[in-house]
C-alpha positions as CSV (number, residue, x, y, z in Angstrom):
1,X,0.0,0.0,0.0
2,X,1.4,3.4,-1.0
3,X,1.8,5.9,1.8
4,X,2.0,9.7,1.9
5,X,5.7,9.4,2.3
6,X,5.9,7.3,-0.9
7,X,3.9,10.0,-2.7
8,X,6.3,12.7,-1.6
9,X,9.3,10.7,-2.6
10,X,7.9,10.1,-6.1
11,X,6.7,13.7,-6.6
12,X,10.0,15.3,-5.7
13,X,12.4,12.6,-6.8
14,X,11.3,13.0,-10.3
15,X,11.6,16.7,-10.3
16,X,14.8,17.2,-8.3
17,X,16.7,19.2,-11.0
18,X,13.6,21.4,-11.7
19,X,13.8,22.6,-8.1
20,X,17.5,23.4,-8.3
21,X,16.8,25.8,-11.2
22,X,13.5,27.2,-9.9
23,X,13.6,30.9,-9.3
24,X,11.0,30.7,-6.5
25,X,13.3,28.4,-4.6
26,X,16.7,29.8,-5.6
27,X,16.0,33.4,-4.6
28,X,13.9,35.6,-2.4
29,X,13.9,38.0,0.6
30,X,13.8,35.0,2.9
31,X,17.2,33.9,1.7
32,X,18.6,37.4,2.2
33,X,17.1,37.3,5.7
34,X,18.8,34.0,6.4
35,X,22.2,35.2,5.1
36,X,22.1,38.2,7.5
37,X,21.0,36.0,10.4
38,X,23.9,33.5,9.9
39,X,26.7,36.0,9.7
40,X,27.6,35.8,13.5
41,X,27.4,31.9,13.6
42,X,30.6,30.8,12.0
43,X,31.0,27.9,14.4
44,X,27.4,26.6,14.1
45,X,26.2,23.2,13.1
46,X,23.1,23.7,11.0
47,X,20.4,21.3,9.8
48,X,18.5,22.0,6.6
49,X,15.3,20.2,7.3
50,X,13.5,19.1,4.1
51,X,16.3,20.5,2.1
52,X,14.9,19.9,-1.4
53,X,17.4,20.9,-4.0
54,X,19.6,22.5,-1.3
55,X,19.2,26.3,-1.7
56,X,19.3,26.9,2.1
57,X,22.3,24.5,2.4
58,X,24.3,26.3,-0.2
59,X,23.8,29.7,1.4
60,X,24.3,28.4,5.0
61,X,27.6,26.6,4.0
62,X,29.2,30.0,3.3
63,X,28.6,31.2,6.9
64,X,28.5,28.2,9.3
65,X,30.9,25.4,10.2
66,X,28.9,22.5,9.0
67,X,25.5,21.9,7.2
68,X,23.5,18.7,7.2
69,X,21.1,18.5,4.3
70,X,18.2,16.2,5.2
71,X,15.4,15.1,3.0
72,X,13.0,12.2,2.2
73,X,14.1,12.1,-1.5
74,X,17.4,10.4,-2.4
75,X,17.2,12.1,-5.8
76,X,17.0,15.5,-4.2
77,X,20.0,14.6,-2.0
78,X,22.0,13.5,-5.0
79,X,21.4,16.9,-6.6
80,X,22.5,18.6,-3.4
81,X,25.7,16.5,-3.1
82,X,26.6,17.0,-6.7
83,X,25.9,20.7,-6.7
84,X,27.9,21.2,-3.5
85,X,30.8,19.4,-5.1
86,X,30.6,21.6,-8.2
87,X,30.6,24.7,-6.0
88,X,33.4,23.6,-3.8
89,X,31.2,23.5,-0.7
90,X,33.0,20.8,1.4
91,X,31.1,21.4,4.6
92,X,27.8,19.9,3.4
93,X,26.8,16.3,4.2
94,X,23.5,14.7,3.1
95,X,21.2,12.4,5.1
96,X,18.0,10.7,4.0
97,X,15.0,10.2,6.3
98,X,11.5,11.3,7.4
99,X,10.6,14.6,9.0
100,X,8.8,12.8,11.8
101,X,11.8,10.6,12.7
102,X,15.0,12.6,12.3
103,X,17.9,10.3,13.1
104,X,19.9,12.8,15.1
105,X,21.1,13.1,18.7
106,X,19.4,15.2,21.3
107,X,20.8,18.8,21.3
108,X,22.8,18.2,18.2
109,X,22.3,21.4,16.1
110,X,22.8,25.0,16.8
111,X,20.5,26.1,14.1
112,X,17.6,24.3,12.2
113,X,16.1,25.8,9.1
114,X,13.1,24.5,7.1
115,X,12.1,26.3,3.9
116,X,9.1,25.4,1.7
117,X,9.0,21.9,3.1
118,X,6.7,21.7,6.1
119,X,3.5,21.9,4.1
120,X,4.4,18.4,2.8
121,X,5.0,16.8,6.2
122,X,2.7,14.0,7.3
123,X,2.6,15.1,10.9
124,X,3.9,18.7,11.5
125,X,3.3,18.6,15.3
126,X,5.4,15.5,15.7
127,X,8.1,16.9,13.4
128,X,8.4,20.2,15.3
129,X,8.7,18.3,18.6
130,X,11.5,16.3,17.1
131,X,13.2,19.5,15.9
132,X,13.0,20.8,19.5
133,X,14.7,17.6,20.7
134,X,17.6,17.9,18.3
135,X,18.1,21.7,18.7
136,X,20.7,22.8,21.4
137,X,19.4,24.8,24.3
138,X,19.6,28.4,23.2
139,X,19.6,27.3,19.5
140,X,17.5,28.6,16.7
141,X,14.7,27.1,14.6
142,X,13.7,29.1,11.5
143,X,10.6,28.1,9.6
144,X,10.0,29.6,6.1
145,X,6.9,28.6,4.3
146,X,3.7,29.6,2.5
147,X,0.9,30.3,4.9
148,X,-2.8,30.3,4.6
149,X,-4.6,33.7,5.2
150,X,-6.8,31.9,7.8
151,X,-10.2,33.1,6.6
152,X,-12.2,30.0,5.8
153,X,-13.1,30.9,2.2
154,X,-9.5,32.0,1.3
155,X,-8.1,29.0,3.1
156,X,-10.2,26.5,1.2
157,X,-9.3,28.2,-2.1
158,X,-5.6,28.0,-1.4
159,X,-5.6,24.4,-0.2
160,X,-7.6,23.3,-3.2
161,X,-5.4,24.7,-5.9
162,X,-2.3,23.5,-4.0
163,X,-3.7,19.9,-3.7
164,X,-4.8,19.8,-7.4
165,X,-1.4,20.9,-8.5
166,X,0.5,18.6,-6.2
167,X,-0.9,15.4,-4.6
168,X,1.8,15.4,-2.0
169,X,0.5,18.7,-0.5
170,X,-0.8,18.4,3.0
171,X,-1.6,21.9,4.2
172,X,-0.4,25.5,4.1
173,X,-0.9,26.3,7.8
174,X,-2.2,29.6,9.2
175,X,0.1,31.9,11.2
176,X,-1.9,31.0,14.3
177,X,-1.5,27.3,13.7
178,X,2.3,27.8,13.3
179,X,2.5,29.7,16.6
180,X,0.6,26.9,18.3
181,X,2.8,24.1,16.8
182,X,6.0,26.0,17.8
183,X,5.0,27.1,21.3
184,X,3.5,23.7,22.3
185,X,6.8,22.1,21.2
186,X,8.7,24.4,23.6
187,X,10.1,27.0,21.2
188,X,10.1,30.7,22.0
189,X,9.1,33.1,19.2
190,X,11.8,35.7,18.5
191,X,10.6,37.3,15.3
192,X,8.0,37.0,12.5
193,X,8.3,38.5,9.1
194,X,5.8,38.3,6.2
195,X,6.0,38.9,2.5
196,X,4.0,38.1,-0.6
197,X,5.1,35.4,-3.0
198,X,4.0,35.5,-6.7
199,X,3.7,32.2,-8.4
200,X,3.9,32.0,-12.2
201,X,1.2,29.6,-13.2
202,X,3.1,27.9,-16.1
203,X,6.3,27.2,-14.2
204,X,4.3,26.4,-11.0
205,X,2.5,23.5,-12.7
206,X,5.4,22.4,-14.9
207,X,7.7,22.1,-12.0
208,X,5.4,19.5,-10.5
209,X,4.4,17.9,-13.8
210,X,0.8,18.4,-13.0
211,X,-1.5,16.3,-15.3
212,X,-3.4,18.3,-17.9
213,X,-6.8,17.3,-16.4
214,X,-5.8,18.8,-13.1
215,X,-4.4,21.9,-14.7
216,X,-7.7,22.4,-16.4
217,X,-9.5,21.8,-13.0
218,X,-7.3,24.5,-11.4
219,X,-8.2,27.0,-14.2
220,X,-11.9,26.3,-13.8
221,X,-11.7,26.6,-10.1
222,X,-9.8,29.9,-10.4
223,X,-12.3,31.3,-13.0
224,X,-15.3,30.5,-10.7
225,X,-13.7,32.1,-7.6
226,X,-15.5,35.0,-5.9
227,X,-14.2,38.5,-6.8
228,X,-12.8,39.1,-3.3
229,X,-10.9,35.8,-3.4
230,X,-9.4,36.8,-6.8
231,X,-8.5,40.1,-5.4
232,X,-6.8,38.7,-2.3
233,X,-4.7,36.3,-4.3
234,X,-4.1,38.9,-7.1
235,X,-5.2,36.3,-9.6
236,X,-4.1,37.0,-13.1
237,X,-5.5,36.1,-16.5
238,X,-2.9,33.4,-17.1
239,X,-3.6,31.7,-13.7
240,X,-0.6,33.2,-11.9
241,X,-1.4,34.4,-8.3
242,X,0.2,35.8,-5.2
243,X,0.1,34.2,-1.7
244,X,1.5,34.8,1.7
245,X,4.9,33.6,3.0
246,X,6.2,33.8,6.5
247,X,9.5,33.6,8.2
248,X,9.2,32.6,11.9
249,X,12.4,32.7,13.9
250,X,12.4,30.9,17.2
251,X,14.8,29.7,19.9
252,X,14.9,26.8,22.3
253,X,15.1,27.9,26.0
254,X,18.4,27.5,27.8
């Protein structure tokens, strides 16, 4: 019987190189934020949780002592290892596994970063509790992900287009849900930043190789949306739209 984890492996394993070259993943104000945050942490050990094609790992490797790139997809990890080698980044190692069962020691990492990964995790609450376990006292956890606006109508619209485009999608959580996950796990919220993320429809569906039938379903769903929903997501004629993205910086109590 195929599981959610199997679905994630297949979806992203087949598209590993597409994520390496994706502009949405390779650039953005969140990566600039991360670069500035890491400057004073030259001796840190950092975990890139759900590393994908390794964009966080490549930036972090310039600032910290060691980076562990961790992901469910072996194909993604192969892309990370090969790209790190090509770029001369010798302080990156890769490790395969589940978000819910990270095979790391208690208090192992100074910094844990997760970017555009958590909305695929099977059990976010369990995963965050595990991240608390493996983060050192006084260490940082930084979550960067698309978030739901929270309003029921807008939430349903976003989750629907995400799930039609990518069957491994679980949920874009609301800011309130994120604060609950993090504080219940024991993290202290240090800073929250928000920006808008524009998704080009054509590259958005091609990156995930969405079947034509589901692409058509997304277009019909977009066309029939209420005007206030279209306005909030800045829905364009070609299907491109803009959503919310948050950076949540936390620490583990000493």
